[in-house]
C-alpha positions as CSV (number, residue, x, y, z in Angstrom):
1,M,7.1,6.2,22.0
2,S,4.4,7.8,24.0
3,G,1.7,6.8,26.4
4,P,-2.0,7.0,25.6
5,S,-2.4,9.1,22.5
6,T,-4.7,12.0,22.0
7,F,-5.3,10.5,18.5
8,G,-7.0,7.3,19.6
9,P,-6.0,3.7,20.2
10,R,-4.3,1.6,17.6
11,T,-5.9,-1.6,16.6
12,G,-4.3,-5.0,15.7
13,G,-3.9,-8.5,16.9
14,S,-5.8,-11.6,15.8
15,S,-9.0,-13.4,16.5
16,A,-9.3,-17.2,16.2
17,G,-12.2,-19.1,14.7
18,A,-14.7,-20.8,16.9
19,P,-13.2,-23.7,18.8
20,G,-14.0,-27.1,17.2
21,T,-15.6,-25.6,14.1
22,G,-12.6,-25.7,11.9
23,A,-13.1,-22.1,11.0
24,P,-9.9,-20.5,9.9
25,S,-8.4,-17.9,12.1
26,T,-8.2,-14.3,10.9
27,A,-5.3,-12.1,11.8
28,A,-5.6,-8.3,11.6
29,P,-2.4,-6.6,10.4
30,R,0.0,-5.6,13.2
31,V,-0.3,-1.9,13.6
32,R,2.6,0.2,15.0
33,R,2.6,3.9,15.7
34,A,5.5,5.6,13.9
35,V,7.0,8.9,14.6
36,I,8.6,10.3,11.4
37,A,10.7,13.5,11.3
38,L,10.6,15.6,8.1
39,G,13.2,18.2,7.1
40,S,14.0,20.4,4.0
41,N,16.4,23.2,3.4
42,L,16.3,23.5,-0.4
43,G,13.5,24.6,-2.8
44,D,10.0,25.5,-1.7
45,R,10.4,23.9,1.7
46,D,6.9,24.3,3.0
47,T,5.4,22.9,-0.2
48,L,7.8,20.0,-0.2
49,L,6.9,19.1,3.4
50,R,3.2,19.2,2.7
51,E,3.5,17.2,-0.4
52,A,5.6,14.6,1.5
53,V,3.0,14.2,4.2
54,R,0.3,13.6,1.6
55,A,2.5,11.1,-0.2
56,V,3.2,9.3,3.1
57,D,-0.5,9.1,3.9
58,A,-1.3,7.9,0.3
59,T,1.2,4.9,0.8
60,P,-0.6,1.6,1.3
61,G,0.1,0.4,4.8
62,I,0.6,3.9,6.2
63,T,-2.1,6.1,7.7
64,V,-1.0,9.6,8.9
65,V,-2.7,10.4,12.2
66,A,-1.4,14.0,12.7
67,A,1.4,16.3,11.6
68,S,2.9,19.3,13.3
69,A,3.3,22.8,11.9
70,P,6.8,23.4,10.5
71,V,9.5,25.0,12.6
72,S,12.7,26.6,11.5
73,S,16.2,25.4,12.5
74,T,19.8,25.9,11.8
75,A,21.5,23.4,9.6
76,V,23.5,20.6,11.4
77,T,26.5,19.3,9.5
78,L,29.2,16.8,10.4
79,D,31.1,19.8,11.9
80,G,28.1,21.0,14.0
81,L,25.7,23.9,13.6
82,D,26.3,25.9,10.4
83,P,24.4,29.2,10.2
84,G,25.9,29.7,6.7
85,K,23.8,26.9,5.3
86,P,20.2,27.3,4.1
87,T,17.8,27.2,7.0
88,Y,15.7,24.1,7.5
89,L,12.0,23.7,8.0
90,N,11.3,20.7,10.2
91,A,8.2,18.9,11.3
92,V,7.1,15.6,12.8
93,L,4.2,13.3,11.8
94,L,2.5,10.4,13.6
95,A,1.3,7.5,11.5
96,D,-0.2,4.1,12.0
97,V,1.9,1.6,10.0
98,T,1.3,-2.0,9.0
99,L,4.4,-2.3,6.8
100,D,7.5,-4.2,8.0
101,D,10.7,-2.3,8.6
102,D,12.3,-2.6,5.2
103,A,9.0,-1.8,3.3
104,L,8.6,1.3,5.5
105,L,12.1,2.5,4.7
106,D,11.7,1.7,1.0
107,A,8.4,3.7,0.9
108,L,10.0,6.8,2.6
109,Q,13.1,6.7,0.5
110,A,11.0,6.5,-2.7
111,I,9.1,9.6,-1.5
112,E,12.4,11.4,-0.9
113,A,13.7,10.5,-4.3
114,T,10.5,11.7,-6.0
115,H,11.0,15.0,-4.4
116,G,14.6,15.4,-5.6
117,R,16.6,14.0,-2.6
118,T,20.2,13.1,-3.4
119,R,22.8,11.7,-1.1
120,E,26.2,12.8,-2.4
121,V,27.2,14.5,0.9
122,R,26.5,13.1,4.3
123,W,24.4,15.5,6.3
124,G,24.4,17.8,3.3
125,D,21.6,20.1,2.1
126,R,18.5,18.3,0.9
127,T,15.1,18.9,-0.6
128,L,13.5,16.3,1.7
129,D,14.5,14.2,4.6
130,L,12.2,11.6,6.1
131,D,13.6,9.8,9.2
132,V,11.9,7.1,11.4
133,V,12.3,8.3,14.9
134,A,10.3,5.7,16.8
135,L,8.1,2.7,16.2
136,D,6.0,2.1,19.3
137,D,8.5,1.4,22.0
138,E,10.6,-1.0,19.8
139,R,14.3,-1.0,19.8
140,I,15.7,-2.0,16.4
141,D,19.3,-2.1,15.3
142,T,19.9,-3.4,11.8
143,E,22.1,-2.3,8.9
144,R,19.3,-0.1,7.5
145,L,17.4,1.0,10.6
146,Q,18.1,2.1,14.1
147,V,15.1,2.8,16.3
148,P,14.8,4.9,18.4
149,H,16.8,7.3,16.1
150,P,20.2,7.5,17.7
151,R,20.3,11.3,17.7
152,A,16.7,12.1,18.3
153,A,17.3,13.0,22.0
154,E,19.8,15.7,20.9
155,R,17.6,17.3,18.2
156,A,15.2,20.2,19.2
157,F,13.9,20.1,15.6
158,V,12.6,16.5,16.3
159,L,11.6,16.8,20.0
160,E,9.7,20.2,19.9
161,P,7.4,19.4,16.9
162,W,6.8,15.9,18.5
163,L,5.7,17.6,21.7
164,E,3.2,19.7,19.8
165,L,1.5,16.5,18.8
166,D,1.9,14.5,22.0
167,P,2.9,16.4,25.2
168,E,3.2,13.0,27.0
169,A,5.5,11.5,24.4
170,R,8.4,9.3,25.5
171,L,11.5,8.2,23.6
172,A,12.3,4.5,24.4
173,G,15.4,4.2,26.5
174,A,15.7,8.0,27.0
175,G,12.6,9.2,28.8
176,R,10.0,11.9,28.5
177,V,10.4,14.0,25.3
178,A,9.5,17.1,27.3
179,D,12.4,16.5,29.7
180,L,14.8,15.8,26.8
181,A,13.9,19.0,25.1
182,S,14.3,21.1,28.2
183,R,17.9,20.1,28.5
184,L,18.9,21.3,25.0
185,T,20.4,24.8,24.5
186,E,19.5,24.9,20.8
187,R,15.9,25.8,20.1
188,T,13.8,25.8,17.0
189,R,12.1,29.0,15.8
190,P,8.4,29.4,15.0
191,V,7.4,30.1,11.4
192,P,4.9,33.0,11.3
193,G,1.5,31.9,10.1
194,A,2.5,28.2,9.9
195,T,-0.2,25.6,10.2
196,S,-0.3,21.8,10.5
197,L,1.1,20.0,7.5
198,F,-1.8,17.6,7.6
199,D,-5.5,18.5,7.6
200,P,-7.7,15.7,6.4
201,A,-10.7,18.0,6.2
202,S,-9.0,20.2,3.6
203,E,-8.0,17.3,1.3
204,P,-10.1,17.2,-1.9
205,P,-12.6,14.3,-1.8
206,L,-12.3,11.4,-4.2
207,L,-14.8,11.7,-6.9
208,D,-17.0,8.8,-7.8
209,P,-17.1,8.7,-11.7
210,A,-20.6,7.3,-11.6
211,S,-21.9,10.3,-9.7
212,E,-20.3,13.0,-12.0
213,P,-22.7,14.9,-14.2
214,P,-22.5,14.2,-18.0
215,L,-20.3,16.4,-20.1
216,L,-22.2,19.1,-21.9
217,D,-21.9,19.5,-25.7
218,P,-19.4,22.3,-26.2
219,T,-21.3,23.4,-29.3
220,S,-24.5,23.9,-27.3
221,D,-25.7,27.2,-25.8
222,H,-24.7,25.9,-22.4
223,G,-21.0,25.9,-23.3
224,S,-18.5,23.3,-22.1
225,A,-18.6,21.4,-18.9
226,H,-16.3,22.6,-16.2
227,D,-14.1,20.1,-14.4
228,P,-13.2,21.5,-11.0
229,T,-10.4,18.9,-10.6
230,T,-8.4,20.5,-13.4
231,D,-8.9,24.1,-12.4
232,P,-5.6,25.4,-10.8
233,S,-6.1,27.2,-7.6
234,P,-3.7,30.2,-7.2
235,G,-1.3,29.7,-4.3
236,A,-2.2,26.0,-3.8
237,P,0.8,23.9,-2.9
């Protein structure tokens, strides 16, 4: 992964009870910084990516720290680059994760499925792709998960959005992400007017039911109460 992050230190570890007191030890969940790549080349790609980031952040055990703006890239198939395929939008998010490996994969695959992802064709077109690129500096090689992602160092659509979030990022076993990106001939393309896929300040606040005003009697002169949470906003994703 990367060195010291712009987005603050991670927390974790454990603290034991006072010696000789018999107080039970308390262990904080182990927190790992995940780098997750997102891609879509079917449907309303920008909306799909934004919804995916919100879904990841809403998953217990995952807290999104930052997400890049989307970039555009040519589809990669088993036969290589294919300009005839629908163009991809790609992005990267950083998240603090307390889930174990299988639980993290299960959560991401559930989000993919919710957004219409199917797997009939390997490296085929898809509504949503969520790939774990890195988990801290760990090296994992299981039947379900390989970390760092085995092709991350070859993918501009992974490296360039990652650099947007962390210019000092490093890919375990491969080196500085900036150096890796500089060696690639294929480049992503900027999306005019694109903004970060994650802006906590713009997310609607959770309403406390106890603080909501009482509903008005629709037969009264004041009319009916207006619930802003059900009022569709034109153009909202």
